[in-house]
Backbone as numpy.savetxt, mean C-alpha at the origin, in Angstrom:
# Nx Ny Nz CAx CAy CAz Cx Cy Cz
-14.33 -66.88 43.89 -13.55 -66.05 44.85 -12.08 -65.88 44.51
-11.52 -66.98 44.12 -10.12 -66.98 43.73 -9.91 -66.03 42.73
-10.79 -66.12 41.79 -10.71 -65.24 40.59 -10.63 -63.71 41.01
-11.46 -63.50 42.00 -11.63 -61.94 42.29 -10.33 -61.48 43.16
-9.87 -62.53 44.13 -8.57 -62.24 44.73 -7.49 -61.99 43.66
-7.40 -62.66 42.69 -6.35 -62.68 41.64 -6.21 -61.19 40.93
-7.44 -60.59 40.86 -7.55 -59.35 40.13 -7.31 -58.15 41.06
-7.46 -58.26 42.24 -7.32 -57.19 43.18 -6.08 -56.51 43.02
-4.88 -57.16 43.02 -3.47 -56.43 42.78 -3.48 -55.60 41.61
-4.08 -56.26 40.56 -3.98 -55.42 39.41 -4.92 -54.21 39.40
-5.98 -54.32 39.89 -6.90 -53.11 40.19 -6.27 -52.06 41.00
-5.78 -52.56 41.96 -4.99 -51.48 42.91 -3.98 -50.81 42.17
-3.21 -51.52 41.50 -2.15 -50.98 40.69 -2.51 -50.00 39.68
-3.58 -50.28 39.09 -4.04 -49.40 38.08 -4.77 -48.04 38.69
-5.28 -48.18 39.92 -5.76 -47.02 40.72 -4.66 -46.24 41.14
-3.56 -46.83 41.51 -2.41 -45.92 41.91 -1.71 -45.10 40.87
-1.81 -45.88 39.67 -1.31 -45.21 38.50 -2.15 -43.94 37.94
-3.58 -44.26 38.19 -4.51 -43.09 37.77 -4.33 -41.97 38.69
-4.09 -42.34 40.06 -4.01 -41.19 41.07 -2.65 -40.42 40.86
-1.61 -41.18 40.53 -0.44 -40.61 40.31 -0.51 -39.67 39.20
-1.08 -40.06 37.92 -1.21 -39.25 36.89 -2.00 -37.90 37.04
-3.15 -38.20 38.06 -3.99 -36.99 38.26 -3.06 -36.03 39.13
-2.38 -36.50 39.95 -1.43 -35.65 40.84 -0.51 -34.98 40.02
0.09 -35.67 38.96 1.15 -35.13 38.14 0.53 -33.94 37.38
-0.72 -34.14 36.86 -1.52 -33.10 36.16 -1.64 -31.79 36.86
-1.79 -31.92 38.31 -2.10 -30.80 39.13 -0.80 -30.36 39.67
0.32 -30.61 39.30 1.54 -30.23 39.84 1.91 -28.79 40.17
1.19 -27.95 39.18 1.34 -26.56 39.23 0.54 -25.90 40.51
-0.17 -26.70 41.06 -1.07 -26.11 42.21 -0.08 -26.22 43.53
-0.37 -25.26 44.45 0.31 -25.14 45.67 -0.35 -24.09 46.50
0.51 -23.44 47.52 0.05 -22.53 48.33 0.67 -21.14 48.04
1.20 -20.87 46.89 1.74 -19.71 46.56 0.78 -18.73 46.12
1.17 -17.44 46.05 0.27 -16.32 45.57 1.03 -15.23 44.79
0.31 -14.72 43.70 0.83 -13.65 43.06 -0.28 -12.66 42.83
-0.02 -11.44 43.05 -1.16 -10.55 42.74 -0.73 -9.23 42.26
-1.62 -8.34 41.78 -1.25 -7.00 41.22 -2.53 -6.35 40.64
-2.04 -5.42 39.56 -3.22 -4.76 38.71 -2.76 -4.61 37.37
-3.71 -4.32 36.64 -3.46 -4.02 35.19 -4.06 -2.55 34.93
-3.23 -1.67 34.32 -3.68 -0.39 34.22 -3.24 0.15 32.73
-3.78 1.23 32.23 -3.52 1.85 30.99 -2.29 2.63 31.08
-1.88 3.29 30.10 -0.56 4.11 30.04 -0.79 5.44 30.82
-2.03 5.72 31.28 -2.32 6.81 32.21 -2.45 6.39 33.69
-2.28 5.12 33.93 -2.52 4.73 35.27 -3.77 4.34 35.74
-4.87 4.34 34.74 -6.20 3.95 35.09 -6.32 2.48 35.03
-7.15 2.05 35.89 -7.39 0.46 35.95 -7.96 -0.01 34.74
-7.62 -1.14 34.24 -8.39 -1.80 33.16 -9.19 -3.06 33.68
-10.55 -2.96 33.75 -11.38 -3.97 34.12 -11.55 -5.09 32.99
-11.67 -6.29 33.38 -11.81 -7.45 32.42 -10.71 -7.84 31.56
-9.46 -7.43 32.00 -8.30 -7.80 31.32 -8.03 -9.51 31.62
-7.67 -9.96 30.79 -7.22 -11.52 30.77 -5.75 -11.66 31.20
-5.49 -12.59 32.16 -4.17 -13.13 32.45 -4.06 -14.58 32.39
-3.27 -14.97 31.37 -3.06 -16.43 31.10 -1.66 -16.79 31.68
-1.83 -17.52 32.83 -0.56 -17.96 33.64 -0.22 -19.39 33.28
1.13 -19.52 33.01 1.48 -20.99 32.80 3.02 -21.26 33.40
3.02 -22.36 33.97 4.36 -22.88 34.50 4.78 -24.01 33.66
5.81 -23.56 32.65 6.33 -24.73 31.70 6.96 -25.76 32.39
7.64 -25.59 33.53 8.27 -26.65 34.36 7.29 -27.59 34.94
6.17 -27.18 35.23 5.23 -27.91 36.00 3.96 -28.34 35.01
3.93 -27.86 33.87 3.02 -28.32 32.81 1.66 -27.84 33.10
1.33 -26.81 33.53 0.02 -26.24 33.89 -0.18 -24.88 34.14
-1.49 -24.44 34.42 -1.59 -23.04 34.68 -3.04 -22.75 34.78
-3.40 -21.50 34.87 -4.92 -21.00 34.78 -5.03 -19.61 34.19
-6.30 -19.40 33.81 -6.56 -18.01 33.18 -7.64 -17.35 34.14
-7.29 -15.99 34.45 -8.19 -15.25 35.42 -8.27 -13.92 34.55
-9.33 -13.07 35.37 -9.55 -11.78 34.81 -9.55 -10.78 35.85
-9.29 -9.59 35.54 -9.16 -8.49 36.52 -10.54 -8.07 36.95
-10.77 -7.56 38.19 -11.99 -7.08 38.54 -12.24 -5.60 38.12
-13.25 -4.98 38.55 -13.59 -3.71 38.15 -12.53 -2.65 38.54
-11.68 -2.91 39.34 -10.54 -1.97 39.86 -9.41 -2.32 39.03
-9.29 -3.32 38.10 -8.10 -3.75 37.51 -7.23 -4.83 38.28
-7.77 -5.24 39.39 -7.00 -6.00 40.32 -6.95 -7.60 39.90
-5.97 -8.29 40.16 -5.95 -9.72 39.79 -5.15 -10.39 40.91
-5.48 -11.79 41.18 -4.77 -12.58 42.07 -4.52 -13.99 41.41
-3.45 -14.49 41.40 -3.01 -15.86 41.16 -2.79 -16.51 42.40
-3.66 -17.31 42.88 -3.61 -17.95 44.22 -3.74 -19.50 44.07
-3.11 -20.28 45.09 -2.95 -21.68 44.94 -1.99 -22.17 43.95
-1.05 -21.53 43.69 -0.07 -22.01 42.77 1.30 -22.55 43.47
2.10 -23.28 42.66 3.30 -23.86 43.13 4.40 -22.79 42.89
5.48 -22.98 43.60 6.64 -22.05 43.20 7.30 -22.51 42.00
8.03 -21.56 41.49 8.70 -21.74 40.20 8.71 -20.46 39.29
9.05 -20.75 38.06 8.96 -19.69 37.02 7.52 -19.73 36.41
6.84 -18.47 36.50 5.63 -18.38 35.97 5.58 -17.42 34.63
5.01 -17.76 33.58 4.84 -16.92 32.33 3.38 -16.47 32.34
3.26 -15.14 32.17 1.79 -14.59 32.19 1.74 -13.67 30.95
0.58 -14.13 30.11 0.25 -13.09 29.20 -0.90 -12.31 29.60
-0.78 -10.93 29.39 -1.82 -10.07 29.84 -2.44 -9.48 28.65
-3.68 -9.57 28.38 -4.52 -9.11 27.26 -5.69 -8.33 27.65
-6.06 -7.37 26.82 -7.27 -6.61 27.04 -7.54 -6.00 25.59
-8.89 -5.90 25.32 -9.31 -5.38 24.16 -8.91 -4.01 23.86
-8.16 -3.88 22.71 -7.79 -2.36 22.25 -6.37 -2.10 22.73
-5.68 -3.04 23.43 -4.40 -2.94 23.94 -3.33 -4.01 23.44
-2.26 -3.61 23.49 -1.08 -4.51 23.04 -1.05 -5.54 24.10
-0.88 -6.95 23.68 -0.67 -7.94 24.70 0.73 -7.90 25.30
0.87 -8.13 26.54 2.13 -7.86 27.24 2.54 -9.26 27.95
3.61 -9.52 27.75 4.24 -10.89 28.46 5.14 -10.46 29.68
4.68 -11.04 30.87 5.67 -10.86 31.94 6.05 -12.34 32.57
7.30 -12.16 33.26 7.79 -13.48 33.89 8.02 -13.20 35.22
7.51 -14.21 36.13 7.48 -13.99 37.57 8.12 -15.24 38.23
9.06 -15.05 38.98 9.65 -16.24 39.75 9.17 -16.32 41.26
8.29 -17.31 41.57 7.78 -17.54 42.85 8.86 -18.53 43.63
9.45 -17.96 44.58 10.65 -18.58 45.08 10.39 -19.89 46.06
9.24 -19.80 46.78 8.86 -21.00 47.72 7.39 -20.96 47.74
6.98 -22.15 48.58 5.62 -22.24 48.78 4.83 -21.19 49.51
5.39 -20.72 50.47 4.90 -19.67 51.27 5.21 -18.17 50.89
5.85 -18.13 49.75 6.38 -16.69 49.23 5.14 -15.82 49.02
5.43 -14.56 49.42 4.26 -13.50 49.19 5.07 -12.40 48.54
4.92 -12.05 47.20 5.56 -11.08 46.65 4.72 -9.77 46.47
5.50 -8.68 46.42 4.83 -7.39 46.31 4.08 -7.43 45.03
2.92 -6.56 45.09 2.04 -6.56 43.92 2.66 -6.02 42.62
2.42 -6.65 41.41 2.83 -6.21 40.17 1.84 -5.36 39.46
2.23 -4.27 39.07 1.43 -3.36 38.28 1.94 -3.48 36.86
0.93 -3.95 36.11 1.26 -4.20 34.58 0.54 -3.15 33.75
1.40 -2.25 33.10 0.77 -1.23 32.26 0.57 -1.71 30.80
-0.50 -1.48 30.23 -0.65 -1.88 28.78 -0.78 -0.69 27.86
-0.14 -0.80 26.67 -0.13 0.24 25.68 -1.27 0.09 24.76
-1.86 1.25 24.41 -3.00 1.09 23.42 -2.39 0.38 22.05
-3.30 -0.42 21.58 -2.89 -1.19 20.24 -2.82 -0.20 19.07
-1.99 -0.42 18.10 -1.91 0.46 17.15 -3.23 0.45 16.24
-3.61 1.65 15.82 -4.93 1.72 14.96 -4.89 0.93 13.56
-5.63 0.24 13.25 -5.64 -0.37 12.03 -6.49 0.33 10.93
-5.67 0.74 9.90 -6.29 1.63 8.91 -6.29 3.01 9.27
-6.70 3.91 8.47 -6.84 5.39 8.79 -7.83 5.85 9.94
-7.49 6.77 10.56 -8.44 7.33 11.55 -9.76 7.72 10.76
-10.98 7.69 11.49 -12.07 8.05 10.62 -12.06 9.36 9.96
-11.48 10.38 10.78 -11.52 11.84 10.25 -10.69 11.77 8.87
-9.62 11.04 8.78 -8.66 10.98 7.65 -9.46 10.34 6.50
-10.17 9.32 6.85 -11.00 8.49 5.67 -11.96 9.41 5.23
-12.52 10.20 6.04 -13.61 11.13 5.63 -12.95 12.25 4.66
-11.84 12.82 5.07 -11.14 13.78 4.33 -10.71 13.26 2.98
-10.24 12.06 2.77 -9.95 11.44 1.59 -11.25 11.22 0.81
-12.41 10.86 1.32 -13.49 10.69 0.63 -14.12 12.04 -0.02
-13.93 13.21 1.01 -14.31 14.40 0.50 -13.50 14.87 -0.73
-12.21 14.60 -0.66 -11.23 15.05 -1.87 -11.58 14.20 -3.00
-11.91 12.92 -3.02 -12.23 12.38 -4.14 -13.63 12.84 -4.74
-14.49 13.11 -3.80 -15.83 13.59 -4.29 -15.71 14.91 -4.97
-14.75 15.86 -4.48 -14.69 17.27 -5.17 -13.96 16.87 -6.59
-12.90 16.08 -6.56 -12.39 15.75 -7.95 -13.45 15.33 -8.98
-14.14 14.33 -8.45 -15.26 13.73 -9.43 -16.26 14.87 -9.89
-16.43 15.90 -8.98 -17.35 16.98 -9.35 -16.66 18.16 -9.98
-15.48 17.90 -10.40 -14.75 19.04 -11.22 -14.24 20.10 -10.31
-14.39 20.03 -9.05 -13.78 21.08 -8.11 -12.42 20.82 -7.81
-11.64 21.08 -8.70 -10.25 20.65 -8.67 -9.55 21.26 -7.54
-9.58 22.65 -7.62 -8.89 23.41 -6.53 -9.18 22.97 -5.11
-10.41 22.60 -4.86 -10.87 22.13 -3.66 -10.36 20.72 -3.37
-10.50 19.84 -4.36 -9.81 18.48 -4.19 -8.45 18.67 -3.82
-7.67 19.43 -4.59 -6.20 19.64 -4.35 -5.96 19.93 -2.91
-6.69 20.91 -2.36 -6.34 21.38 -1.07 -6.51 20.28 0.03
-7.63 19.41 -0.16 -7.86 18.43 0.65 -6.67 17.43 0.50
-6.22 17.02 -0.69 -5.16 16.12 -0.74 -3.91 16.52 -0.17
-3.62 17.94 -0.25 -2.38 18.57 0.23 -2.51 18.56 1.80
-3.76 18.62 2.29 -3.76 18.28 3.75 -3.58 16.97 4.28
-3.89 16.00 3.51 -3.63 14.54 3.87 -2.17 14.27 3.76
-1.38 14.90 2.99 0.06 14.54 2.66 0.90 14.31 3.97
0.94 15.32 4.86 1.68 15.05 6.07 1.07 14.02 7.07
-0.22 13.66 7.01 -0.83 12.86 7.89 -0.96 11.41 7.39
-0.79 11.22 6.16 -0.82 9.81 5.38 0.46 9.60 4.59
1.67 9.43 5.22 2.88 9.11 4.45 2.70 7.84 3.72
1.80 6.88 4.14 1.77 5.79 3.42 0.92 5.79 2.15
0.37 7.12 1.88 -0.36 7.30 0.71 0.32 8.36 -0.14
1.53 8.65 0.16 2.34 9.68 -0.60 2.17 9.46 -2.21
2.34 8.28 -2.63 2.42 8.22 -4.10 1.03 8.60 -4.66
0.05 8.01 -4.04 -1.37 8.20 -4.69 -1.78 9.65 -4.39
-1.41 10.40 -3.38 -1.74 11.79 -3.10 -1.15 12.65 -3.97
0.19 12.51 -4.28 0.91 13.25 -5.32 0.31 13.19 -6.72
-0.08 11.95 -7.01 -0.60 11.54 -8.32 -2.02 12.42 -8.47
-2.71 12.40 -7.53 -4.11 12.99 -7.51 -3.97 14.65 -7.65
-2.95 15.09 -6.75 -2.61 16.54 -6.84 -2.20 16.92 -8.28
-1.28 15.98 -8.88 -0.82 16.20 -10.31 -1.99 16.18 -11.16
-2.88 15.26 -11.03 -4.04 15.22 -12.15 -4.80 16.45 -11.86
-5.07 17.01 -10.80 -5.99 18.27 -10.52 -5.30 19.39 -11.36
-3.92 19.43 -11.33 -3.40 20.53 -12.08 -3.45 20.34 -13.66
-3.47 19.06 -14.02 -3.62 18.73 -15.42 -4.97 19.20 -15.97
-5.97 18.88 -15.07 -7.30 19.28 -15.35 -7.46 20.84 -15.45
-6.63 21.58 -14.68 -6.82 22.97 -14.77 -5.73 23.59 -15.82
-5.25 22.78 -16.56 -4.28 23.21 -17.72 -3.03 23.76 -17.14
-2.45 23.24 -16.09 -1.26 23.68 -15.44 -0.20 22.60 -15.49
0.16 22.36 -16.75 1.05 21.23 -16.70 2.40 21.18 -16.13
3.00 22.33 -15.86 4.24 22.51 -15.12 4.16 22.03 -13.72
3.06 22.52 -13.05 2.85 22.30 -11.80 2.51 20.72 -11.58
1.80 20.02 -12.58 1.64 18.81 -12.62 2.73 17.82 -12.61
3.84 18.36 -13.44 4.99 17.63 -13.44 5.66 17.37 -12.16
5.59 18.59 -11.37 6.46 18.44 -10.09 5.91 17.36 -9.23
4.56 17.27 -9.26 4.02 16.16 -8.36 4.12 14.79 -8.88
3.94 14.69 -10.37 4.02 13.36 -11.06 5.51 12.76 -10.80
6.55 13.78 -10.70 7.87 13.20 -10.52 8.01 12.69 -9.18
7.37 13.20 -8.17 7.49 12.72 -7.01 6.82 11.24 -6.82
5.82 10.91 -7.64 5.30 9.64 -7.78 6.32 8.65 -8.30
7.14 9.12 -9.30 8.10 8.38 -9.98 9.42 8.17 -9.15
9.60 9.04 -8.05 10.58 8.74 -7.12 10.32 7.57 -6.30
8.93 7.56 -6.04 8.57 6.25 -5.35 8.14 5.03 -6.04
7.83 5.28 -7.25 7.51 4.18 -8.21 8.15 4.39 -9.46
9.49 4.15 -9.57 10.21 4.39 -10.82 9.76 3.52 -11.90
9.17 2.35 -11.74 8.67 1.51 -12.99 7.16 1.70 -13.36
6.72 2.86 -12.97 5.21 3.22 -13.18 5.31 3.92 -14.57
5.03 2.97 -15.61 5.10 3.51 -17.01 4.04 4.46 -17.33
2.91 4.27 -16.78 1.68 5.12 -17.11 1.99 6.56 -16.59
2.43 6.58 -15.33 2.70 8.02 -14.71 3.93 8.53 -15.45
4.85 7.84 -16.11 6.01 8.37 -16.61 5.59 9.09 -18.02
4.73 8.21 -18.68 4.19 8.77 -19.93 3.40 10.14 -19.78
2.46 10.06 -18.66 1.68 11.32 -18.43 2.51 12.54 -18.04
3.58 12.18 -17.13 4.44 13.36 -16.76 5.34 13.90 -17.93
5.69 13.01 -18.90 6.49 13.40 -19.95 5.63 14.34 -20.83
4.39 13.91 -21.08 3.53 14.63 -21.95 3.17 16.05 -21.39
2.99 16.08 -20.06 2.76 17.27 -19.33 3.96 18.39 -19.38
5.22 17.54 -19.33 6.47 18.46 -19.43 6.45 19.07 -20.81
6.15 18.26 -21.82 6.18 18.75 -23.17 5.18 19.83 -23.43
4.09 19.78 -22.92 2.97 20.74 -22.95 3.29 22.00 -22.24
4.15 21.85 -21.29 4.59 23.08 -20.50 5.78 23.78 -21.11
6.30 23.13 -22.11 7.50 23.60 -22.84 8.87 23.17 -22.18
8.69 22.26 -21.23 9.83 21.70 -20.73 10.59 20.55 -21.43
11.01 20.85 -22.55 11.43 19.73 -23.43 12.47 18.80 -22.91
13.48 19.51 -22.41 14.63 18.70 -21.83 14.16 17.81 -20.77
13.27 18.29 -19.82 12.69 17.32 -18.87 11.76 16.43 -19.34
10.98 16.60 -20.49 10.25 15.61 -21.12 11.08 14.49 -21.69
12.14 14.98 -22.45 12.98 14.06 -22.99 13.68 13.12 -21.84
14.03 13.75 -20.78 14.71 12.91 -19.88 13.64 11.78 -19.39
12.41 12.26 -19.08 11.32 11.42 -18.62 11.16 10.20 -19.67
11.07 10.46 -21.02 10.96 9.62 -21.94 12.05 8.53 -22.06
13.28 9.00 -21.75 14.52 8.07 -21.91 14.34 6.89 -20.91
13.47 6.87 -19.91 13.30 5.75 -19.08 11.92 5.12 -19.42
11.28 5.59 -20.37 9.89 4.97 -20.75 10.04 3.75 -21.73
9.48 2.65 -21.27 9.34 1.50 -22.32 8.03 1.71 -23.09
8.18 2.28 -24.30 7.07 2.49 -25.07 6.22 1.28 -25.43
6.76 0.14 -25.35 6.04 -1.06 -25.70 5.05 -1.47 -24.54
5.14 -0.83 -23.31 4.17 -1.08 -22.36 2.94 -0.10 -22.39
2.96 0.86 -23.33 1.88 1.80 -23.58 0.93 1.18 -24.49
-0.26 0.78 -24.02 -1.18 0.18 -24.96 -1.99 1.16 -25.74
-2.05 2.36 -25.38 -2.96 3.35 -26.07 -2.01 4.10 -27.12
-2.29 3.91 -28.41 -1.46 4.50 -29.40 -1.69 6.10 -29.35
-2.77 6.62 -28.82 -2.91 8.01 -28.66 -1.92 8.74 -27.90
-1.53 8.04 -26.79 -0.44 8.59 -25.98 0.77 8.79 -26.77
1.13 7.95 -27.54 2.37 7.91 -28.27 2.30 8.99 -29.30
1.04 9.11 -29.96 0.98 10.18 -30.96 0.94 11.64 -30.31
0.33 11.76 -29.25 0.42 13.07 -28.60 1.91 13.39 -28.16
2.71 12.39 -27.79 4.22 12.80 -27.64 4.73 13.38 -28.85
4.40 12.67 -30.12 4.91 13.41 -31.37 4.39 14.78 -31.52
3.08 14.90 -31.36 2.54 16.26 -31.66 3.17 17.31 -30.66
3.33 16.93 -29.33 4.03 17.94 -28.40 5.50 18.29 -28.88
6.14 17.26 -29.30 7.57 17.51 -29.74 7.50 18.44 -31.12
6.53 18.16 -31.92 6.42 18.92 -33.12 6.12 20.25 -32.78
5.22 20.56 -32.03 4.89 21.83 -31.59 5.97 22.69 -30.87
6.90 21.85 -30.21 8.01 22.36 -29.57 9.14 22.68 -30.52
9.09 22.48 -31.86 10.10 22.53 -32.78 10.92 21.53 -32.77
10.78 20.32 -32.26 11.61 19.19 -32.09 11.29 18.12 -33.06
11.50 18.34 -34.42 11.10 17.66 -35.50 11.50 16.28 -35.38
12.79 16.06 -35.17 13.30 14.83 -35.22 12.70 13.98 -34.10
12.40 14.43 -32.96 11.90 13.76 -31.88 10.45 13.35 -32.11
9.77 14.33 -32.86 8.34 14.17 -33.09 8.31 12.84 -34.23
9.23 12.82 -35.25 9.21 11.80 -36.21 9.38 10.52 -35.54
10.14 10.40 -34.59 10.50 9.05 -33.85 9.23 8.70 -33.14
8.48 9.60 -32.48 7.33 9.21 -31.83 6.11 8.92 -32.62
6.05 9.53 -33.85 5.05 9.11 -34.73 5.31 7.72 -35.18
6.61 7.45 -35.36 6.96 6.07 -35.83 6.58 4.95 -34.75
6.68 5.37 -33.38 6.27 4.56 -32.43 4.62 4.23 -32.42
4.11 5.35 -32.90 2.48 5.38 -32.82 2.28 4.18 -34.01
2.88 4.38 -35.01 2.41 3.52 -36.33 2.88 1.96 -35.80
4.09 1.89 -35.27 4.34 0.65 -34.79 3.24 -0.07 -33.87
2.68 0.79 -33.06 1.62 0.25 -32.16 0.37 -0.01 -32.84
0.04 0.99 -33.88 -1.19 0.89 -34.66 -0.87 1.29 -36.02
-0.73 0.37 -36.98 -0.24 0.53 -38.33 -1.36 1.17 -39.19
-2.54 1.44 -38.70 -3.63 2.08 -39.37 -3.85 3.48 -38.82
-2.93 4.03 -38.07 -3.17 5.27 -37.42 -2.81 6.34 -38.45
-3.89 6.80 -39.20 -3.65 7.77 -40.30 -3.05 9.03 -39.85
-3.54 9.74 -38.82 -3.06 10.99 -38.38 -1.44 10.91 -38.18
-1.04 9.72 -37.67 0.46 9.51 -37.46 1.40 9.66 -38.67
0.70 8.99 -39.82 1.42 9.07 -41.05 1.40 10.39 -41.59
0.40 11.13 -41.43 0.15 12.51 -42.05 1.01 13.42 -41.31
1.12 13.42 -39.81 2.00 14.29 -39.19 3.48 14.05 -39.52
3.83 12.64 -39.53 5.21 12.22 -39.82 5.51 12.80 -41.26
4.69 12.77 -42.18 4.94 13.29 -43.46 5.29 14.70 -43.35
4.64 15.54 -42.59 4.84 16.96 -42.53 6.25 17.13 -41.85
6.47 16.31 -40.83 7.80 16.37 -40.33 8.91 16.00 -41.16
8.79 14.97 -41.92 9.80 14.71 -43.06 10.07 15.84 -44.03
8.91 16.37 -44.49 8.91 17.56 -45.30 9.82 18.62 -44.78
9.49 18.95 -43.45 10.28 20.09 -42.69 11.79 19.73 -42.75
12.11 18.45 -42.82 13.64 17.97 -42.57 14.24 17.90 -43.97
13.36 18.04 -45.11 13.90 17.85 -46.27 14.02 16.35 -46.72
13.17 15.47 -46.24 13.27 14.22 -46.51 12.04 13.77 -47.43
12.11 14.23 -48.58 11.00 14.14 -49.51 10.50 12.71 -49.86
11.51 11.80 -49.94 11.17 10.42 -50.38 10.28 9.88 -49.12
10.72 10.01 -47.99 9.91 9.67 -46.92 8.56 10.34 -46.70
8.61 11.58 -46.95 7.29 12.21 -46.88 6.31 11.74 -47.90
6.92 11.48 -49.22 5.95 10.89 -50.23 5.25 9.54 -49.80
6.21 8.79 -49.17 5.69 7.43 -48.81 4.48 7.54 -47.76
4.70 8.44 -46.77 3.70 8.60 -45.76 2.46 9.24 -46.27
2.47 10.20 -47.21 1.31 10.77 -47.73 0.65 9.78 -48.66
1.31 8.80 -49.28 0.60 7.87 -50.08 -0.11 6.93 -49.09
0.56 6.61 -48.03 -0.10 5.69 -47.06 -1.35 6.23 -46.43
-1.41 7.55 -46.25 -2.67 8.26 -45.83 -3.71 8.12 -46.94
-3.42 8.36 -48.20 -4.53 8.06 -49.16 -4.89 6.66 -49.21
-3.85 5.70 -49.00 -4.26 4.22 -48.99 -5.31 3.94 -47.83
-5.07 4.60 -46.64 -6.02 4.26 -45.60 -7.28 5.14 -45.50
-7.15 6.34 -46.11 -8.36 7.38 -46.08 -8.34 8.03 -47.32
-9.21 7.49 -48.19 -9.17 8.36 -49.52 -9.88 9.71 -49.59
-10.78 9.93 -48.68 -11.58 11.18 -48.55 -11.23 11.87 -47.28
-11.55 13.16 -47.34 -11.38 13.85 -46.15 -10.31 15.06 -46.15
-10.12 15.87 -45.30 -9.12 17.04 -45.35 -7.78 16.39 -45.39
-7.38 15.44 -44.75 -6.05 14.83 -44.79 -5.68 14.23 -46.12
-6.73 13.63 -46.64 -6.57 12.99 -48.00 -6.24 14.08 -49.05
-7.02 15.19 -48.99 -7.00 16.31 -49.93 -5.60 16.87 -49.77
-5.15 17.21 -48.63 -3.90 17.85 -48.33 -2.77 16.78 -48.86
-2.88 15.62 -48.63 -1.76 14.66 -48.90 -1.73 14.72 -50.60
-2.94 14.72 -51.23 -2.81 14.82 -52.82 -2.16 15.93 -53.26
-2.50 17.17 -52.59 -1.82 18.39 -53.07 -0.33 18.43 -52.82
0.04 17.67 -51.54 1.41 17.65 -51.25 2.31 16.78 -52.16
1.50 15.73 -52.60 2.14 14.73 -53.66 2.37 15.37 -55.10
1.37 16.30 -55.35 1.62 17.10 -56.55 2.78 17.95 -56.66
3.02 18.52 -55.55 4.02 19.51 -55.52 5.30 19.10 -55.11
5.54 17.82 -54.54 6.74 17.19 -54.10 7.48 16.78 -55.41
8.58 17.26 -55.71 9.41 16.83 -57.03 10.22 15.59 -56.62
């Protein structure tokens, strides 16, 4: 019995501590009440919206939902500053703060309007239009594809670069290089480091006879980033066709630097050198043609040229 009596005060103390802790955990409870409704931007009630109420000073709170008419009630709460997060599917979360001044306080109802959440990704009709444009392009209906891409331009500013690129490509497919350049340059305004588009735009400019424009585009081109020697070769051919022999020779040289076995580049550069009166350089290139390709039309022309060059 003596042992039991000695333990009684300790048990009582422990019980009191437990009760005190429980009471402390429920400190946010009281006799106060906050109520209101949740509506959309048009004032229509939102049913099933969630309200997460928290009192940071008292360390607790509750979560409730609105009824079918968008109404909500936070009842049995203590006075103080309450923070409430209002959430509903398809709407932006809204945070409100309410100060309940006393235990018996009854505040006017709070109407909480929620804004529609921003749409993620393109609207379904825009996605369908983009798919239709791509399908028309792949089917070779370039004018139709271009019309669809142009419709999307004002509606999808986030896709400006890609849309201008595709419009430019439709013009290239239709052999309208000048129109293509106008759109490809818009791509470069947004992506000045896009070397691939810069090369394509420059080639289109040269094909359109816009030599100065082509030269300006090429001035900012890092030829070392162009992996396809054919692109470099075509630059030379376009300059040669435009009567810009010195530029052509330079680009045939870039082609050879990329691919030392590019026979056509040696042959075209030899012709360019001949036109410039640089016979020694022309002979060296004609000999290289024969070294790489002993038979065929270019080889035959190179032999005849070497026979005639003094």
